[in-house]
N, C-alpha and C positions, 0 to 999 in steps of 0.2 A: 549866452554862456551855457544855458541847458543844452541847446542843440550841439554846442562844441563837444559836450561830454556824453551825449546819449547814444550809447552803442551796446548796451546790454540786451540785445534783441531777443536772446534766448529765455528771458524770464517772462512769464505770462502776465499780460496787463491785468488780468482778472485776479492775481495773487496778491492780496492785501495783507498777508500775514505779517509782513515786515513793517507794516505801516501803523502798528498798534502802539498806543501810548496810554499810560494810566490817566484817568480823569482827574479833574482838579485844575486849580488856577495855574497858569503859566507864570513864571517869574521872570524878571528882566535879566537878559543874557547878552554878554559881549564875547565874540570870538576874536582873537588876537593872533594873527599868524600869516603864512604864506598862502598860496593858491590851494593847498590841501585844506587849509581852514575855510577857504571859499567853497570847496566841495562839501564840507560838513555844513556850512551855512545853507547850501541849497538842499542838502538832505534834510536838515532840521525843518525847513519851510515845507517840505513835502510831508514830513511827519506831522507837523502841526496841521496842515491843511486836511489831511485825510482823518485826523482825529477830531474834527469838527471846529477847529478854530478859524476864524476870519483873519486874513492877512492883507495888509495894504502898506504901500510906501509910506513911510513916515514923512508928514509935512514939516516945513521948517519950524512952525509954531508948536509941533508936538514932538520934536526930536528930544531925546534925553538931554539934559543940560550939559553933561560931560561931552556929549557928541557935537552939540551946537557950539560949544567953546573950544573944540579941538583946534589946535594951532596949525598954521600952514607949514611950520618947520619944528622938528624936534631935534636938539643937539645939532643944530646947523643943516640937517637933511629935510629936504622938502617931502612932505607926506601928503597921502591922500586923505580926504575927509571920510569918516566912517559911513558906510551904508546901512540903513537901519530899515527894519519893518515893523510896524505896528501889529500886534497880535490881540485879537478880542476873543476871550474864552467865553464858553457858554453862558457863564454867570455875569457877562458884560464887564468883566474886569479887564482893563486895558494894560497891556505891558509890551516890551519891545525886545527885539533881537537885532544886534548890530554886528557888522564885520568891520575889523580894524586891520589894514594892511600892515604887515610887519615881518621881519625875519627872513625876507628873500634877498637874494644876491642881485637885486636890480633896484632901479629908481622907484619912488612912490612908497617906500616903506622904511621905518626905523628898526631898531632892535626892540624885541619884545620887553626887555629890561626898562627901556626908556618910556614904552607906552605905560607899563605898570606904575612907573614913578609919576608920570603924568596924572594917572587916575588917582593915585594916592594923594596927590597935591591938590586935586580938584576939591573945591569945598562944597559943591552941590551934591545932589543924590547920585549914587553910583549904581552899577548893575549888582544884582544879588549873587551873579556867578559870572566868572571870567574864564574862559577856556583858551589856553595859549599853546602854540607848537612853534618850534623853531630848530631846524636840524637838517631838513632834507637837502637844503643847498650847500650844506657844510660838513655833512657826515662823510669822511673819506675822500673830500674833494675840496677844491678851493683853499688849500693849505690846512684842511681839517681843523677848522676854528670852532667846531661845535661845542666842545666843553668850555671854551673860553666864553662863549656867549651865554651858556648856562650859568656860569659863575657870576656873571654880571647881574643877575637877578639877586637882589639883596633880600636877605631874611627880614630885615626890619621894614622893608616895604610890604612884603607879604603880611607880616603881622600887623601892620598899621592898617591894612586893608581889611583883614579879618576882624580887627577891633571895631570897624565901621560896618560889620555884617556882611563883607563880601568874601565869598569862598574863590579861591584860585585853584584852577585844575590844569593839569599838564596833559595833553593828548600825545601819547608816544608817537615818535616819528615812524611814519609807515615805510614799508620796504619798497625800494626801487628794484628793477629787474633788468638793467642793461647787461650786456655781455662783458662784464668785468667781474673780478673775484668777489666783490662785495654787493654787486648789482648797482653801486652808485656811479655816478657819471659827472666828471668835472665840467662838461660843456654846457650844462643846463638841464632842463626838463625833457629834452628830446634829442635824438641822435641822428645825424645825418651820414649815411654810409650804405653799405651793401648788406647789413644786417637789418632785416625787415620785420622781426618779431622780438618780443621780450623772452627771457630765458630764466630758468631757476637760478638762484643764488648758489655759487659753488663753494663759498666759505661763510656758511651761516654763523660759525663760531664767533667769528670777529663781529659781526653785527649784533648778535645777542650779547656779547661782553661789553660792547660799547652802550648798548641800551640799558644794561644794568648798571654801568657808570653813571649815566645821565640820571636815571631813577634814584640812585643813592644820593646824588647831589641835590635832587629836587625834595626828597623826603627829608633831608636835613633842614631844608627851608621851610618844611611844613606844608608843602605843596601835594595835594592829592594827584596821583597818577591814574590816568584812564588808559587801560591796555588797547593798543592798536597793532603793534609790531606782529605778534604771532598771528593775530587775525589776517594779516597781509603777506606774511613771509612766504607762503607757497602759492600765492594767487598770481603767478606771472601771466596767465593767460587772460587776466581780467582787466589789463591795461587798455588805455585807448589805442596803443599801438598805431597803426595807420587805419583805423576803422571810421574815423570821422574826418570832416572837412579840415578842420584846424591843423592836424599835423600833415594831411595830404598837400596842403598849400605850401608846406615847407619841405616837401618831399623828405619827410622824416618819420621816425618811430618814436612814440611817447610811451616811456616805460615809468612814468612817475605818477600820472594821473589815472584814477581808475573810472571806469564806466559809471554813468549814472542813467537811471537809478540802478542801484545794485544792493544785494543784500549786506555786503560789506560795510558800504558807507551808511546805510540805514542802521544797522546795529550799532555802530560807533556813535552815530548821532542819537539813537535812542538812549544808549547808556549814559551819554552826556546829559540829556534833558532829564532822565530819570535821577541822576545825581543831584540835581537842583531841588528835588521835591523834599 
């Protein structure tokens, strides 16, 4: 996966300024969302590694109980098991970071709302912080169901989680830069055709208005929003495009995913990790 996304060749390998994290114990974190959540998972692992934490794949015996008990289906949809890493802080306190697939327009993931409900209903220990995202597949495409999926997140579920010491954060939907008015594309995360590069968004006002609508809904549910749209809205040249083997195999241009490592992904990951302290 890292090789798939590694195309930011202009950043010096010796530049560690974006890898800094405050010292202290790491908390248990779950990222719930689509492939952009997967990118933040990669970015968090890089940040933790370069801040002196030891990481290793979680063994079955050391998986968090909620991840170990994660069902094969949610609401009749087959889902993937969470991927988890153990994190050993300098003080030898063991914690975890897990990725749960959800919110994508493909097999292997349910809706974010259903994952949050599962976690609320789990009787064992839960993550200290849950970072969710759901929107890039549905914003201005696939029937534009983004707001419907946001409304499916129930305030009582969020409040029940908070009462158990779990903070729920929303990471804003990052900008896409396909050659469409809003940068979105109904065909998926890549485009096959004669356009071989990502382009600036021609109608930012629609994207900004939609993002504000989403944030208003989430804030009414007492969900903390982590900014990501403005960070990404002008970075049309920072996507994978056709720079790596993954889109090249499809003869396609990827204007959804961003290069890794990159200052953009690390800043968002650092903001998320700092929010748990």
